[in-house]
C-alpha positions as a Python dict, from the first residue, in 0.01 Angstrom:
ca = {
    (1, 'X'): (0, 0, 0),
    (2, 'X'): (-165, 280, -203),
    (3, 'X'): (92, 518, -350),
    (4, 'X'): (50, 795, -609),
    (5, 'X'): (210, 728, -946),
    (6, 'X'): (374, 1078, -940),
    (7, 'X'): (426, 1361, -694),
    (8, 'X'): (441, 1683, -898),
    (9, 'X'): (138, 1898, -816),
    (10, 'X'): (-137, 1913, -558),
    (11, 'X'): (-376, 1754, -805),
    (12, 'X'): (-155, 1442, -801),
    (13, 'X'): (-221, 1379, -434),
    (14, 'X'): (-483, 1122, -335),
    (15, 'X'): (-635, 1199, 4),
    (16, 'X'): (-715, 826, 52),
    (17, 'X'): (-345, 731, 51),
    (18, 'X'): (-211, 568, 257),
    (19, 'X'): (-486, 347, 393),
    (20, 'X'): (-492, 290, 770),
    (21, 'X'): (-412, -75, 710),
    (22, 'X'): (-93, 0, 517),
    (23, 'X'): (241, -72, 670),
    (24, 'X'): (527, 171, 722),
    (25, 'X'): (756, 48, 446),
    (26, 'X'): (621, 318, 202),
    (27, 'X'): (591, 602, 456),
    (28, 'X'): (915, 765, 342),
    (29, 'X'): (787, 772, -18),
    (30, 'X'): (474, 956, 93),
    (31, 'X'): (676, 1215, 286),
    (32, 'X'): (916, 1276, 0),
    (33, 'X'): (624, 1299, -242),
    (34, 'X'): (452, 1568, -35),
    (35, 'X'): (776, 1771, -17),
    (36, 'X'): (819, 1737, -392),
    (37, 'X'): (467, 1861, -458),
    (38, 'X'): (517, 2170, -238),
    (39, 'X'): (845, 2271, -399),
    (40, 'X'): (710, 2215, -750),
    (41, 'X'): (383, 2397, -691),
    (42, 'X'): (541, 2700, -514),
    (43, 'X'): (890, 2733, -665),
    (44, 'X'): (937, 3110, -614),
    (45, 'X'): (834, 3170, -254),
    (46, 'X'): (1190, 3144, -126),
    (47, 'X'): (1227, 3216, 244),
    (48, 'X'): (959, 3488, 253),
    (49, 'X'): (662, 3448, 486),
    (50, 'X'): (320, 3473, 322),
    (51, 'X'): (106, 3710, 533),
    (52, 'X'): (-196, 3745, 305),
    (53, 'X'): (-519, 3602, 441),
    (54, 'X'): (-717, 3334, 264),
    (55, 'X'): (-974, 3598, 165),
    (56, 'X'): (-705, 3822, 14),
    (57, 'X'): (-550, 3535, -178),
    (58, 'X'): (-891, 3428, -299),
    (59, 'X'): (-959, 3781, -420),
    (60, 'X'): (-647, 3808, -637),
    (61, 'X'): (-835, 3705, -948),
    (62, 'X'): (-1084, 3988, -898),
    (63, 'X'): (-805, 4244, -853),
    (64, 'X'): (-646, 4138, -1176),
    (65, 'X'): (-961, 4138, -1385),
    (66, 'X'): (-1143, 4451, -1271),
    (67, 'X'): (-1038, 4807, -1193),
    (68, 'X'): (-1248, 5116, -1139),
    (69, 'X'): (-1555, 4938, -1265),
    (70, 'X'): (-1385, 4798, -1574),
    (71, 'X'): (-1349, 4425, -1624),
    (72, 'X'): (-1057, 4233, -1769),
    (73, 'X'): (-877, 4020, -1821),
    (74, 'X'): (-645, 4298, -1949),
    (75, 'X'): (-702, 4622, -1755),
    (76, 'X'): (-537, 4933, -1905),
    (77, 'X'): (-497, 5265, -1721),
    (78, 'X'): (-759, 5528, -1798),
    (79, 'X'): (-821, 5889, -1710),
    (80, 'X'): (-922, 5922, -1346),
    (81, 'X'): (-754, 5601, -1231),
    (82, 'X'): (-477, 5772, -1040),
    (83, 'X'): (-428, 6078, -823),
    (84, 'X'): (-78, 6226, -830),
    (85, 'X'): (-114, 6319, -462),
    (86, 'X'): (-120, 5949, -378),
    (87, 'X'): (244, 5913, -487),
    (88, 'X'): (474, 5915, -188),
    (89, 'X'): (760, 6112, -344),
    (90, 'X'): (559, 6388, -511),
    (91, 'X'): (493, 6721, -338),
    (92, 'X'): (230, 6921, -524),
    (93, 'X'): (227, 7214, -281),
    (94, 'X'): (200, 7534, -485),
    (95, 'X'): (153, 7350, -814),
    (96, 'X'): (-6, 7577, -1074),
    (97, 'X'): (-103, 7543, -1436),
    (98, 'X'): (203, 7517, -1660),
    (99, 'X'): (445, 7404, -1388),
    (100, 'X'): (672, 7102, -1425),
    (101, 'X'): (752, 6851, -1150),
    (102, 'X'): (1128, 6850, -1100),
    (103, 'X'): (1321, 6613, -873),
    (104, 'X'): (1475, 6781, -567),
    (105, 'X'): (1771, 6575, -447),
    (106, 'X'): (1764, 6748, -106),
    (107, 'X'): (1405, 6665, -19),
    (108, 'X'): (1393, 6348, -226),
    (109, 'X'): (1065, 6462, -380),
    (110, 'X'): (940, 6578, -715),
    (111, 'X'): (836, 6940, -661),
    (112, 'X'): (667, 7212, -873),
    (113, 'X'): (888, 7439, -1077),
    (114, 'X'): (772, 7714, -1308),
    (115, 'X'): (856, 7652, -1672),
    (116, 'X'): (1035, 7942, -1830),
    (117, 'X'): (835, 8086, -2118),
    (118, 'X'): (1013, 8336, -2342),
    (119, 'X'): (861, 8682, -2312),
    (120, 'X'): (790, 8843, -2645),
    (121, 'X'): (624, 9142, -2799),
    (122, 'X'): (599, 9342, -3117),
    (123, 'X'): (598, 9699, -3237),
    (124, 'X'): (480, 9883, -3547),
    (125, 'X'): (622, 10221, -3651),
    (126, 'X'): (517, 10423, -3954),
    (127, 'X'): (607, 10746, -4129),
    (128, 'X'): (965, 10864, -4133),
    (129, 'X'): (1003, 11197, -3956),
    (130, 'X'): (1377, 11224, -4021),
    (131, 'X'): (1708, 11127, -3869),
    (132, 'X'): (1840, 11185, -3522),
    (133, 'X'): (2032, 11501, -3440),
    (134, 'X'): (2295, 11305, -3248),
    (135, 'X'): (2279, 10975, -3433),
    (136, 'X'): (2265, 11148, -3770),
    (137, 'X'): (2226, 10827, -3969),
    (138, 'X'): (1954, 10678, -3752),
    (139, 'X'): (1596, 10696, -3866),
    (140, 'X'): (1317, 10787, -3636),
    (141, 'X'): (950, 10746, -3715),
    (142, 'X'): (663, 10989, -3685),
    (143, 'X'): (431, 10736, -3525),
    (144, 'X'): (461, 10436, -3293),
    (145, 'X'): (134, 10268, -3381),
    (146, 'X'): (188, 9966, -3155),
    (147, 'X'): (440, 9864, -2891),
    (148, 'X'): (381, 9577, -2650),
    (149, 'X'): (744, 9468, -2613),
    (150, 'X'): (797, 9376, -2244),
    (151, 'X'): (1020, 9629, -2072),
    (152, 'X'): (1209, 9343, -1906),
    (153, 'X'): (1302, 9206, -2251),
    (154, 'X'): (1390, 9511, -2462),
    (155, 'X'): (1322, 9883, -2487),
    (156, 'X'): (1219, 10083, -2792),
    (157, 'X'): (1362, 10430, -2848),
    (158, 'X'): (1216, 10663, -3109),
    (159, 'X'): (1304, 11033, -3089),
    (160, 'X'): (1460, 11317, -3285),
    (161, 'X'): (1787, 11301, -3094),
    (162, 'X'): (1900, 10939, -3103),
    (163, 'X'): (1662, 10809, -3365),
    (164, 'X'): (1492, 10469, -3355),
    (165, 'X'): (1655, 10162, -3205),
    (166, 'X'): (1575, 9848, -3006),
    (167, 'X'): (1797, 9790, -2702),
    (168, 'X'): (1808, 9441, -2552),
    (169, 'X'): (1762, 9423, -2175),
    (170, 'X'): (1829, 9049, -2184),
    (171, 'X'): (1966, 8836, -2464),
    (172, 'X'): (1687, 8826, -2719),
    (173, 'X'): (1600, 8760, -3079),
    (174, 'X'): (1504, 9069, -3276),
    (175, 'X'): (1327, 9046, -3609),
    (176, 'X'): (1303, 9376, -3797),
    (177, 'X'): (1127, 9428, -4129),
    (178, 'X'): (1169, 9776, -4276),
    (179, 'X'): (999, 9906, -4590),
    (180, 'X'): (1185, 10211, -4714),
    (181, 'X'): (1029, 10534, -4844),
    (182, 'X'): (909, 10511, -5204),
    (183, 'X'): (1099, 10824, -5307),
    (184, 'X'): (1447, 10678, -5267),
    (185, 'X'): (1704, 10707, -5542),
    (186, 'X'): (2045, 10567, -5630),
    (187, 'X'): (2223, 10777, -5368),
    (188, 'X'): (2013, 10645, -5082),
    (189, 'X'): (2117, 10351, -4869),
    (190, 'X'): (1916, 10189, -4595),
    (191, 'X'): (2046, 9936, -4345),
    (192, 'X'): (1972, 9745, -4029),
    (193, 'X'): (2281, 9766, -3812),
    (194, 'X'): (2417, 9690, -3466),
    (195, 'X'): (2549, 9935, -3211),
    (196, 'X'): (2830, 10168, -3324),
    (197, 'X'): (2749, 10168, -3694),
    (198, 'X'): (2445, 10384, -3619),
    (199, 'X'): (2651, 10698, -3682),
    (200, 'X'): (2907, 10575, -3934),
    (201, 'X'): (2699, 10419, -4209),
    (202, 'X'): (2848, 10507, -4546),
    (203, 'X'): (2678, 10325, -4828),
    (204, 'X'): (2595, 9955, -4814),
    (205, 'X'): (2940, 9841, -4696),
    (206, 'X'): (2945, 10004, -4353),
    (207, 'X'): (3089, 9803, -4067),
    (208, 'X'): (2828, 9629, -3853),
    (209, 'X'): (2553, 9637, -4113),
    (210, 'X'): (2333, 9327, -4109),
    (211, 'X'): (2108, 9404, -4405),
    (212, 'X'): (2128, 9689, -4657),
    (213, 'X'): (1945, 9811, -4965),
    (214, 'X'): (2001, 10094, -5210),
    (215, 'X'): (1772, 10293, -5436),
    (216, 'X'): (1730, 10253, -5814),
    (217, 'X'): (1983, 10378, -6068),
    (218, 'X'): (2007, 10756, -6101),
    (219, 'X'): (1856, 10748, -6452),
    (220, 'X'): (1542, 10565, -6334),
    (221, 'X'): (1222, 10749, -6420),
    (222, 'X'): (1018, 10605, -6134),
    (223, 'X'): (1007, 10605, -5758),
    (224, 'X'): (1061, 10276, -5579),
    (225, 'X'): (1047, 10135, -5229),
    (226, 'X'): (1276, 9862, -5095),
    (227, 'X'): (1230, 9620, -4807),
    (228, 'X'): (1501, 9490, -4581),
    (229, 'X'): (1460, 9249, -4293),
    (230, 'X'): (1666, 9039, -4060),
    (231, 'X'): (1646, 8822, -3751),
    (232, 'X'): (1941, 8851, -3516),
    (233, 'X'): (2035, 8742, -3164),
    (234, 'X'): (2112, 9061, -2972),
    (235, 'X'): (2311, 9047, -2651),
    (236, 'X'): (2185, 9230, -2343),
    (237, 'X'): (2284, 9598, -2366),
    (238, 'X'): (2330, 9595, -2744),
    (239, 'X'): (2112, 9784, -2989),
    (240, 'X'): (1963, 9732, -3334),
    (241, 'X'): (1917, 10038, -3553),
    (242, 'X'): (1758, 10131, -3885),
    (243, 'X'): (2008, 10355, -4061),
    (244, 'X'): (2017, 10567, -4375),
    (245, 'X'): (2298, 10670, -4605),
    (246, 'X'): (2128, 10998, -4680),
    (247, 'X'): (2033, 11244, -4407),
    (248, 'X'): (1747, 11410, -4589),
    (249, 'X'): (1485, 11135, -4608),
    (250, 'X'): (1159, 11253, -4450),
    (251, 'X'): (901, 11049, -4640),
    (252, 'X'): (584, 10944, -4463),
    (253, 'X'): (573, 10608, -4640),
    (254, 'X'): (822, 10404, -4434),
    (255, 'X'): (696, 10112, -4225),
    (256, 'X'): (888, 9918, -3964),
    (257, 'X'): (770, 9597, -3799),
    (258, 'X'): (958, 9463, -3498),
    (259, 'X'): (923, 9130, -3317),
    (260, 'X'): (1128, 9067, -3003),
    (261, 'X'): (1152, 8742, -2808),
    (262, 'X'): (1372, 8673, -2506),
    (263, 'X'): (1623, 8393, -2554),
    (264, 'X'): (1600, 8112, -2299),
}
């Protein structure tokens, strides 16, 4: 009786075995051999039913080796391969440039959400007109040459009553760079200060002063300008001031640059 030498894979099977003249004494070996081939050749099918058609199975090789007109064997994703709208758990309704897709646990979808971008702006003030009549130590400037600070972030005050200050509407970072008049002397003090110290500045040691500078010694034979600057996180409702230790400074040479950015 014809019998295969091994039963491992389909290629081991001989379609001519057994011959029609063979007896039944080897029939059990043939049956066990066929079972062994099937379990060896398809070890991972488990109890799942294969529903793919012969044409689909035959086309697997093509699906693995070509995609969007590209041929394999290794196909890597490329621009244009996928459309985000084809994903079942992504809702792009209302999606605009700059949005992020954030998972919504209620809907079970990833949905558009605007990304918070800090609002910012800057201001330029020049020429010192004097000090405020109420805030007697607070500078104010003769000219606001530029101011594009968003009103929702901070406000800029510059008048002869309360002087110049930046008031935070929301928590924000304030960067102030102040170049003092070039006619200062040893009795003059200039400072960037917070809130209450706007009216109590006395020299460079006043409470609340962030940055301070003084003029040259009294025996100096030249005029000099100083620069002070700082970057500080200002809480909503608080103010940053440019103060002076002398109430008589009216030079036109002072320059103040301000940069404000909302804190996230």
